[in-house]
DRENDO-1510 file (C-alpha; in Angstrom, 1 decimal, always signed):
<recs>
REC; n; res; u; v; w
REC; 1; UNK; +57.0; +160.8; +154.6 .
REC; 2; UNK; +54.3; +158.0; +155.7 .
REC; 3; UNK; +52.0; +158.5; +152.5 .
REC; 4; UNK; +55.4; +158.2; +150.2 .
REC; 5; UNK; +56.6; +155.3; +152.3 .
REC; 6; UNK; +52.9; +153.3; +151.7 .
REC; 7; UNK; +53.0; +154.3; +148.2 .
REC; 8; UNK; +56.3; +152.5; +147.6 .
REC; 9; UNK; +55.6; +149.7; +149.9 .
REC; 10; UNK; +52.3; +149.3; +147.5 .
REC; 11; UNK; +54.4; +149.6; +144.5 .
REC; 12; UNK; +57.0; +147.2; +145.5 .
REC; 13; UNK; +54.3; +144.6; +146.8 .
REC; 14; UNK; +52.5; +145.0; +143.5 .
REC; 15; UNK; +55.5; +144.3; +141.5 .
REC; 16; UNK; +56.1; +141.1; +143.7 .
REC; 17; UNK; +52.8; +140.1; +143.3 .
REC; 18; UNK; +52.8; +140.4; +139.6 .
REC; 19; UNK; +56.1; +138.4; +139.4 .
REC; 20; UNK; +54.8; +135.5; +141.7 .
REC; 21; UNK; +51.8; +135.4; +139.7 .
REC; 22; UNK; +53.6; +135.3; +136.5 .
REC; 23; UNK; +55.6; +132.6; +137.7 .
REC; 24; UNK; +53.0; +130.5; +139.0 .
REC; 25; UNK; +50.8; +130.3; +135.7 .
REC; 26; UNK; +52.7; +128.5; +132.6 .
REC; 27; UNK; +52.0; +129.9; +129.3 .
REC; 28; UNK; +48.8; +127.8; +127.9 .
REC; 29; UNK; +49.7; +126.1; +124.7 .
REC; 30; UNK; +46.9; +126.1; +122.0 .
REC; 31; UNK; +45.8; +123.3; +119.8 .
REC; 32; UNK; +47.3; +125.0; +117.0 .
REC; 33; UNK; +50.9; +124.9; +118.8 .
REC; 34; UNK; +50.5; +121.1; +119.5 .
REC; 35; UNK; +49.3; +119.8; +116.0 .
REC; 36; UNK; +52.1; +122.0; +114.2 .
REC; 37; UNK; +54.6; +120.5; +116.9 .
REC; 38; UNK; +53.4; +117.3; +116.0 .
REC; 39; UNK; +53.4; +117.6; +112.6 .
REC; 40; UNK; +56.6; +118.8; +112.4 .
REC; 41; UNK; +58.1; +115.9; +114.4 .
REC; 42; UNK; +56.4; +113.3; +112.3 .
REC; 43; UNK; +58.1; +115.1; +109.2 .
REC; 44; UNK; +61.4; +115.1; +110.6 .
REC; 45; UNK; +60.8; +111.2; +111.6 .
REC; 46; UNK; +59.6; +110.6; +108.1 .
REC; 47; UNK; +63.0; +112.3; +106.7 .
REC; 48; UNK; +65.0; +110.0; +109.0 .
REC; 49; UNK; +63.0; +106.9; +107.9 .
REC; 50; UNK; +64.0; +107.9; +104.4 .
REC; 51; UNK; +67.4; +108.9; +104.9 .
REC; 52; UNK; +67.9; +105.5; +106.9 .
REC; 53; UNK; +66.4; +103.5; +103.5 .
REC; 54; UNK; +68.4; +105.5; +101.4 .
REC; 55; UNK; +71.5; +104.5; +103.1 .
REC; 56; UNK; +70.7; +101.1; +103.5 .
REC; 57; UNK; +70.2; +100.8; +99.8 .
REC; 58; UNK; +73.5; +102.3; +99.4 .
REC; 59; UNK; +75.0; +100.0; +101.8 .
REC; 60; UNK; +73.3; +97.0; +100.0 .
REC; 61; UNK; +74.5; +98.4; +96.5 .
REC; 62; UNK; +77.8; +98.5; +97.8 .
REC; 63; UNK; +78.1; +95.0; +99.2 .
REC; 64; UNK; +77.0; +93.8; +95.6 .
REC; 65; UNK; +79.6; +95.4; +94.2 .
REC; 66; UNK; +82.3; +94.4; +96.7 .
REC; 67; UNK; +80.9; +90.6; +96.4 .
REC; 68; UNK; +80.9; +90.9; +92.4 .
REC; 69; UNK; +84.2; +92.3; +93.1 .
REC; 70; UNK; +85.5; +89.8; +95.0 .
REC; 71; UNK; +84.3; +87.1; +92.9 .
REC; 72; UNK; +85.9; +88.3; +89.8 .
REC; 73; UNK; +89.2; +88.7; +91.8 .
REC; 74; UNK; +88.9; +85.0; +92.8 .
REC; 75; UNK; +88.2; +83.7; +89.3 .
REC; 76; UNK; +91.4; +85.9; +87.7 .
REC; 77; UNK; +93.3; +84.2; +91.0 .
REC; 78; UNK; +92.3; +80.7; +89.8 .
REC; 79; UNK; +92.8; +81.5; +86.3 .
REC; 80; UNK; +96.2; +82.8; +86.7 .
REC; 81; UNK; +97.1; +79.4; +89.4 .
REC; 82; UNK; +96.0; +77.4; +86.2 .
REC; 83; UNK; +98.3; +79.4; +83.5 .
REC; 84; UNK; +101.3; +79.2; +86.2 .
REC; 85; UNK; +100.9; +75.5; +86.5 .
REC; 86; UNK; +100.9; +75.1; +82.5 .
REC; 87; UNK; +103.6; +77.4; +82.0 .
REC; 88; UNK; +105.6; +75.5; +84.7 .
REC; 89; UNK; +104.8; +72.1; +82.6 .
REC; 90; UNK; +106.1; +74.2; +79.6 .
REC; 91; UNK; +109.1; +75.0; +81.1 .
REC; 92; UNK; +109.7; +71.8; +82.1 .
REC; 93; UNK; +109.3; +70.1; +78.8 .
REC; 94; UNK; +111.4; +72.6; +77.2 .
REC; 95; UNK; +114.4; +71.9; +79.7 .
REC; 96; UNK; +114.2; +68.4; +79.1 .
REC; 97; UNK; +114.1; +69.0; +75.5 .
REC; 98; UNK; +117.2; +71.2; +75.6 .
REC; 99; UNK; +118.8; +68.6; +77.7 .
REC; 100; UNK; +118.1; +66.3; +74.7 .
REC; 101; UNK; +119.6; +68.5; +72.6 .
REC; 102; UNK; +122.4; +69.1; +74.5 .
REC; 103; UNK; +123.3; +65.4; +74.6 .
REC; 104; UNK; +122.5; +64.7; +71.1 .
REC; 105; UNK; +124.8; +67.5; +70.1 .
REC; 106; UNK; +127.4; +66.3; +72.4 .
REC; 107; UNK; +127.2; +62.6; +71.0 .
REC; 108; UNK; +127.6; +64.2; +67.4 .
REC; 109; UNK; +130.5; +66.3; +68.3 .
REC; 110; UNK; +132.1; +63.4; +70.2 .
REC; 111; UNK; +131.4; +61.2; +67.1 .
REC; 112; UNK; +132.7; +64.1; +64.7 .
REC; 113; UNK; +135.6; +64.2; +66.6 .
REC; 114; UNK; +136.5; +60.6; +66.7 .
REC; 115; UNK; +135.7; +60.6; +62.8 .
REC; 116; UNK; +138.1; +63.0; +62.5 .
REC; 117; UNK; +140.8; +61.4; +64.7 .
REC; 118; UNK; +140.5; +58.6; +62.7 .
REC; 119; UNK; +141.1; +60.1; +59.2 .
REC; 120; UNK; +144.0; +61.6; +60.6 .
</recs>
């Protein structure tokens, strides 16, 4: 029995010492791995910058379109206001003309009635 106990103890000690040694020694990074990592990070950075630039350009185009649209709407609004003023003036003038025509026909009919009355 003592032999098996010593064998078991030495096997356990060996496993424990291997586990401890593997915990203490970090894996060694090679120069190739580091270089590839930096290249990937730089490539991702370039993609992000390109995407950012494209998004900025899209926003500038959208802002230009919105600005142009707003100016067009303002121009149309101004034209509509001018048209409304012209139409209001025309309506006022037509109302005055209609009132004048009504008075004219009223006077004419009154005179026709008076003339008819005088004949009768």
